[in-house]
C-alpha positions in Angstrom: -0.1 0.0 0.2 1.2 3.4 -0.8 -0.1 6.6 0.3 0.1 8.7 -3.3 0.5 12.5 -2.6 -2.2 14.7 -4.1 -3.4 18.0 -3.8 -6.3 17.2 -2.4 -4.9 15.5 0.5 -2.7 18.1 0.7 -5.6 20.4 1.3 -7.4 18.5 3.4 -4.7 17.6 6.2 -4.9 21.8 6.4 -8.3 22.3 5.8 -9.6 19.6 8.6 -7.8 21.1 11.4 -9.0 24.2 10.6 -12.7 23.5 11.1 -13.1 25.5 14.1 -11.9 28.8 14.1 -12.7 32.4 16.2 -11.0 35.8 16.2 -9.5 36.5 19.1 -7.1 39.5 20.8 -3.2 37.9 21.3 -3.4 35.5 24.4 -0.8 37.1 27.2 2.5 35.7 26.7 4.3 34.1 29.7 7.2 36.6 30.5 11.1 35.9 30.1 12.0 36.5 33.6 16.0 35.7 34.7 15.8 32.6 37.5 18.4 32.2 40.5 20.6 29.9 39.0 21.7 28.8 42.5 21.0 25.0 41.9 21.2 22.3 42.3 17.5 21.9 43.4 17.3 19.0 46.4 13.5 18.2 46.7 12.9 16.4 43.6 13.9 13.1 43.8 11.9 11.7 40.8 13.7 13.7 38.3 16.6 11.4 37.3 14.0 8.4 36.7 12.8 8.0 33.1 8.6 7.3 32.0 9.5 3.2 32.5 11.2 3.7 35.6 8.6 6.2 37.1 5.9 3.5 36.4 7.6 0.9 38.2 7.7 3.2 41.5 3.7 3.5 40.9 3.6 -0.3 40.7 5.8 -0.6 43.7 3.5 2.0 45.3 6.6 3.9 46.2 4.5 7.0 44.6 1.1 7.5 43.2 0.2 9.0 39.9 -1.5 11.8 41.7 1.8 12.5 43.8 3.8 12.7 40.4 0.9 15.1 38.7 1.8 17.2 41.6 5.3 17.1 41.4 5.6 17.7 37.9 2.6 20.8 37.8 5.2 21.9 40.3 8.0 21.8 38.0 5.9 23.5 35.1 5.0 26.7 37.6 9.0 27.1 38.8 10.1 26.9 35.0 7.8 27.9 32.3 8.0 31.8 33.0 11.3 31.3 31.9 11.6 28.3 29.2 7.9 29.4 27.8 6.8 26.0 26.5 3.2 25.2 27.6 0.6 26.5 25.1 -2.0 25.0 27.4 -2.2 24.1 30.6 -4.5 21.3 31.8 -3.7 20.5 35.2 -7.4 19.9 36.8 -7.7 17.1 33.9 -4.5 15.4 34.9 -5.3 15.7 38.6 -8.8 13.8 37.9 -7.7 11.2 35.6 -4.6 10.5 37.8 -7.1 9.0 40.3 -8.1 6.6 37.7 -5.3 5.2 35.8 -4.7 1.7 35.9 -1.1 0.9 37.8 -0.9 -1.7 35.2 -0.7 0.3 32.1 2.6 0.9 30.2 3.6 4.1 31.9 0.8 3.6 35.0 -0.3 7.5 35.1 3.2 8.9 34.6 2.3 12.8 33.3 3.4 14.0 29.8 2.4 16.8 27.0 1.3 16.9 24.0 2.2 19.1 21.0 -0.5 22.0 20.4 -1.2 20.1 16.8 -3.1 16.9 17.9 -6.8 16.8 18.6 -7.3 16.0 22.5 -11.1 16.0 23.5 -11.4 19.1 25.6 -8.4 20.8 25.0 -7.3 24.0 23.1 -5.6 23.1 19.9 -4.5 26.4 17.9 -1.1 25.2 15.9 0.3 28.3 17.3 -2.4 30.5 15.3 -5.0 33.0 16.2 -7.0 31.7 13.9 -7.4 28.7 16.0 -6.9 30.3 19.3 -10.2 29.1 20.5 -10.7 25.5 18.9 -11.7 22.9 21.3 -11.9 19.6 19.8 -14.6 17.5 20.6 -12.5 14.0 20.2 -9.3 12.6 20.7 -8.0 10.9 17.3 -6.8 7.6 17.5 -3.1 8.2 18.5 -4.3 10.3 21.7 -6.7 7.4 22.8 -3.4 4.8 22.5 -1.4 7.4 24.4 -4.1 8.0 27.0 -4.6 4.4 27.5 -0.8 3.5 27.5 -1.2 5.5 31.0 0.4 8.7 30.1 -1.8 11.6 31.6 -1.7 14.8 30.0 -0.8 17.7 31.8 -0.7 20.2 29.1 0.3 21.1 25.8 3.6 22.6 24.1 4.0 25.7 22.1 4.9 25.2 17.8 5.3 28.0 15.9 2.2 28.7 13.4 1.2 25.8 11.3 4.6 23.9 12.3 6.5 26.7 10.0 9.3 28.9 11.4 11.0 28.8 14.8 9.0 30.7 16.9 5.5 31.3 17.9 3.7 34.9 17.7 1.2 33.7 19.9 2.7 32.5 22.7 6.3 34.0 22.5 9.8 32.7 22.1 10.6 29.5 23.6 13.7 29.4 25.4 16.6 26.6 24.8 17.0 25.4 28.4 20.8 24.9 27.0 21.1 28.7 26.8 18.3 30.8 27.0 19.4 33.0 24.3 19.2 30.4 21.7 16.2 29.0 19.4 14.7 25.5 19.8 14.3 25.5 16.3 11.1 24.0 14.3 7.8 23.2 15.6 8.4 20.3 18.3 10.4 23.4 19.8 8.2 23.1 23.1 8.2 19.4 23.5 12.0 19.2 23.0 12.6 22.1 25.5 10.1 20.1 28.1 11.8 17.6 28.1 15.6 19.1 28.2 14.0 21.7 31.4 12.8 18.1 32.9 9.1 19.0 33.0 8.5 15.4 31.8 10.7 12.6 30.6 8.4 12.0 27.4 6.8 13.8 25.2 4.6 13.9 22.2 5.8 15.4 19.5 5.1 15.3 15.6 7.6 15.4 12.4 7.1 17.1 9.2 9.8 18.3 7.9 12.3 17.4 10.8 10.2 19.1 14.0 11.0 15.9 16.1 14.8 15.7 15.0 15.6 19.3 14.6 14.4 20.7 18.3 16.1 17.3 19.8 19.4 18.1 18.1 18.8 21.9 19.7 17.8 20.4 23.0 19.8 17.5 23.6 17.2 15.2 23.4 16.4 11.9 21.8 13.9 12.4 18.6 12.5 10.0 16.9 10.7 10.3 13.0 8.5 6.7 12.4 8.1 5.5 8.9 5.0 6.9 7.1 1.8 4.7 8.1 3.4 3.1 11.1 1.5 4.9 13.6 -2.0 5.1 14.6 -3.8 8.4 12.8 -3.3 11.3 14.4 -5.4 13.0 12.3 -9.5 14.2 12.8 -10.6 12.4 9.8 -8.8 9.0 10.5 -6.0 9.3 7.8 -2.2 10.0 7.5 -0.9 13.1 6.6 1.5 13.1 3.4 4.3 14.3 5.6 3.7 14.3 9.0 4.2 11.4 11.6 3.9 11.0 15.3 5.9 9.5 18.3 8.0 10.8 21.1 10.5 13.1 22.2 12.1 11.6 25.5 15.3 11.5 27.5 15.9 7.8 27.2 15.4 5.4 23.9 13.5 3.1 25.9 10.8 5.4 26.8 10.4 6.4 23.2 10.4 2.4 22.1 7.8 1.8 24.6 5.5 4.8 23.2 5.8 3.5 19.8 5.1 0.1 20.6 1.6 1.3 22.0 0.5 4.0 19.2 2.1 1.5 16.8 -0.9 1.0 14.5 -0.8 -3.0 14.7 -3.6 -3.6 11.9 -1.8 -1.2 9.4 -1.6 -3.9 5.8 1.9 -1.7 5.2 4.5 -3.0 7.8 4.4 -5.8 10.5 4.3 -4.9 14.0 7.6 -4.4 15.5 6.7 -4.5 19.1 8.7 -3.4 22.4 12.2 -3.3 20.9 14.3 -3.4 24.5 18.0 -3.3 23.5 20.7 -3.1 20.8 21.5 -5.6 18.4 24.5 -7.6 17.6 23.9 -7.5 13.9 27.3 -4.8 12.2 25.3 -2.3 9.7 26.8 -1.0 6.3 26.1 3.1 7.1 26.5 5.9 4.4 28.2 9.1 6.2 26.9 11.9 3.9 29.5 14.5 5.5 29.0 17.6 3.4 25.5 17.7 3.9 23.1 18.1 0.9 24.3 20.1 -2.4 23.7 23.7 -2.0 23.7 23.5 1.9 27.2 22.5 3.0 27.7 21.8 6.9 30.0 24.2 8.9 33.2 23.2 9.7 32.5 22.7 14.1 29.3 20.5 12.8 31.6 18.1 10.5 34.3 18.0 13.2 31.4 16.5 15.6 29.7 14.0 13.0 33.6 13.0 12.3 34.0 11.9 16.0 30.5 10.3 15.5 32.0 8.3 12.6 34.8 6.8 14.1 32.8 5.9 17.1 30.7 3.8 14.5 33.8 2.4 13.0 35.2 1.7 16.5 31.4 -0.4 17.5 32.4 -2.3 14.5 30.0 -0.7 11.7 31.3 -0.2 8.2 31.3 3.4 7.6 32.0 4.8 4.5 31.6 8.6 3.4 29.8 9.4 0.1 28.0 12.4 -1.3 24.4 13.2 -0.2 22.1 11.6 -2.4 19.6 14.7 -2.0 20.1 17.3 -5.1 19.3 20.2 -2.6 18.4 22.5 -5.6 15.9 20.2 -7.1 14.5 19.1 -3.8 13.5 22.4 -2.7 12.5 23.7 -5.8 10.1 21.1 -6.0 9.1 21.1 -2.1 7.4 25.1 -2.8 5.6 23.9 -5.6 4.3 20.7 -3.8 4.1 21.8 -0.1 3.1 25.4 -0.2 0.2 25.6 -1.7 -1.2 23.3 1.0 -1.9 26.0 3.1 -3.9 27.9 0.5 -7.3 27.1 2.1 -6.3 29.5 4.8 -7.0 32.2 2.2 -11.0 31.8 2.3 -11.1 31.5 5.4 -9.2 34.4 6.8 -11.0 36.4 4.0 -14.4 35.3 5.1 -13.8 36.7 8.7 -11.9 39.8 7.8 -12.8 40.9 4.2 -8.5 41.3 3.9 -5.5 39.8 2.8 -3.7 37.4 5.2 -1.0 39.8 5.8 -3.3 42.7 6.2 -6.0 40.5 8.6 -3.9 40.5 11.6 -4.7 36.7 11.8 -1.5 35.3 10.7 1.9 36.1 11.5 4.0 37.8 8.5 5.8 35.0 8.1 3.0 32.2 7.4 1.3 34.9 5.2 3.8 35.9 3.5 4.5 32.0 2.4 0.8 31.6 1.5 1.0 34.5 -0.6 4.2 33.4 -2.4 2.4 30.2 -3.5 -0.3 31.8 -5.5 2.3 32.5 -8.4 2.9 28.8 -8.9 1.3 27.2 -12.5 -0.8 24.3 -12.6 1.9 22.9 -14.4 4.5 23.6 -11.6 2.3 22.3 -8.5 1.6 19.2 -10.7 5.6 18.6 -11.3 6.4 19.3 -7.7 3.4 16.6 -6.3 4.8 13.8 -9.3 8.6 14.9 -7.8 7.7 13.6 -4.3 6.1 10.6 -5.3 8.9 9.3 -6.9 11.5 8.4 -3.8 14.0 7.2 -6.8 14.1 10.3 -8.1 15.0 11.7 -4.6 17.4 9.4 -2.9 18.3 7.0 -5.7 19.1 3.7 -4.5 20.9 4.4 -1.4 19.5 1.8 0.7 20.0 -0.5 -2.3 23.9 -0.5 -0.7 23.6 0.7 3.2 21.6 -0.2 5.6 21.6 3.5 6.9 22.1 7.3 5.8 24.1 9.3 8.9 24.2 13.0 8.9 24.2 16.3 10.6 20.6 16.9 11.9 21.1 20.7 10.3 24.0 22.1 8.8 24.8 24.9 11.2 25.0 25.4 14.9 21.9 25.8 16.8 20.6 29.6 15.7 19.7 32.2 18.8 16.5 33.4 18.9 15.2 35.9 16.3 17.3 34.2 13.5 13.8 33.8 11.7 11.2 35.8 13.4 7.0 35.1 13.1 7.3 38.9 11.7 9.8 38.5 9.0 8.7 37.7 5.7 9.1 34.7 3.7 10.7 35.8 0.5 13.8 37.3 2.4 14.1 34.2 5.3 12.6 31.7 3.3 16.3 30.0 2.2 17.2 29.9 5.6 14.4 28.0 6.8 15.1 25.4 3.9 18.8 25.5 5.0 17.7 24.6 8.6 15.5 21.9 7.0 18.2 20.6 4.2 19.3 17.2 5.7 15.8 15.9 7.7 12.3 17.2 5.1 13.4 15.1 2.3 13.1 12.3 5.1 9.6 12.8 5.8 9.0 13.5 1.7 9.3 9.9 0.9 8.1 8.1 4.1 11.3 6.9 5.7 12.3 6.7 9.2 14.9 8.8 11.0 16.2 9.5 14.3 18.3 12.5 16.2 20.7 11.3 18.8 22.3 13.7 21.4 25.2 11.9 21.3 27.8 15.4 21.9 27.9 19.4 22.5 30.0 21.7 20.7 33.0 22.9 22.7 32.8 26.9 21.9 29.0 27.2 22.8 28.4 24.0 25.2 25.4 23.7 22.7 24.0 20.1 22.1 24.7 18.7 18.8 22.3 15.5 17.2 23.1 12.9 15.1 20.9 11.3 12.3 20.4 8.0 10.9 18.2 7.4 8.5 16.7 4.1 7.2 14.4 2.7 4.6 10.7 3.1 5.3 9.7 0.3 7.7 12.9 -0.2 9.3 12.3 1.4 12.3 13.5 -1.3 14.3 17.2 -1.0 12.9 17.1 2.8 14.2 16.0 2.0 17.6 18.7 -0.8 18.0 21.3 1.4 17.0 19.9 4.5 19.0 20.4 1.3 22.2 23.8 0.6 21.1 25.1 4.6 20.5 23.0 5.5 24.1 25.1 2.5 26.0 28.3 4.0 24.3 28.2 7.4 25.2 25.1 7.8 27.6 22.9 11.4 28.0 20.3 10.9 30.1 22.3 12.4 32.8 23.7 15.4 31.1 21.3 17.9 32.3 20.6 22.0 30.7 22.0 24.3 32.9 18.3 26.1 33.1 16.6 22.5 33.7 15.1 21.6 37.2 17.9 19.7 37.9 20.1 23.0 38.8 17.3 25.1 39.1 
């Protein structure tokens, strides 16, 4: 079974999320306040446990879900005025559910967060936009039903840039990186990765439509997983699957991600056989292609290249075969077709904005200038250009060639540059001025989504100059999710990261 990308399902993926909308003044933003960085903070005895570890404590009756919920609420109240990664608090909902969750579920009542881009019954979903600021879904999607059935207790939603485009949210304000408050968290799961890095919770839901789990994980020193297309239960209101976007975890440990994967995997789909819970590494040695220089037209800067060279040596020391190659993706061709195929996805928003205000997107105030100008730029595309873009994305061979006929995995940086500071791309910027910078940030991740492959960002390093985390990305052919989890376990054992805490985390504040 193949999910063909058509104009209709592109349009439907946005239109379904815009079913409810209202005109609303900009919500108050959380203030950016300097914290007393005097750490360590001694009273949070549960901080060093991952989600599965906390679940085991619950089953041993060493703590209750209700007690853990209060611990997490206190963490959020202490840190969020500075980090600003929570879009909507659901504290009372979580308190109520904490008394009814069975300890025999996988996560047994452990608190968690979901990205503000998925339908949870009774919880506001804004997609980071004023246009949807009062949108409250009546039903939870299948993914969330499984998420909650696993025993995860939702205490809130995490911030996103408007409709997952850009780096920062105009609706909620800047989300600050817990490693350095002046730095960005990069891409739409920025709030999710910041929440894990800051120690709010050990495991959160994220989505990845062009790198949105992997890029923030790179920036925040967390583990990010992008599953194969069609692998997971539907996260869409219509029960279908977005052509690009997938749902899974951002976490502190590999096993937490693997456990969430197991309970949210669509075990009834006819595309892939279920893989279940992957509990550790494999003895299999892999053939790994190392795209050291990045995608053509978007070269990797020397500081990031040096980090990845170190990881290539680590892989070789572990017995894997690592061969340096030129990246198979043609960056110029990819992003030309990306614009033709992807940007028209947002054109239904034009009619909605016009119906409310009678004004253009840029004049309406309902959309950030970044989003409005991105949409307006697509109006100049011809039918022939749009169809050629869609045809390109429906032909994986045109994008990656036969790379996975020769190699098990493709290894590269997550993004060619070091993590940018806040303000590199602002919601008030215009697409025609900064769009090329956004494409550069996505240059190594976006093609994975286009072909439906699976990929991970593994937090193995920090830069010497800035002390900021650096992720390493591994991509496998669609369906080979197990291979990635097995390698991630091996790398986690070789170079552990769980106890490497950000300076502006609950560990120290």
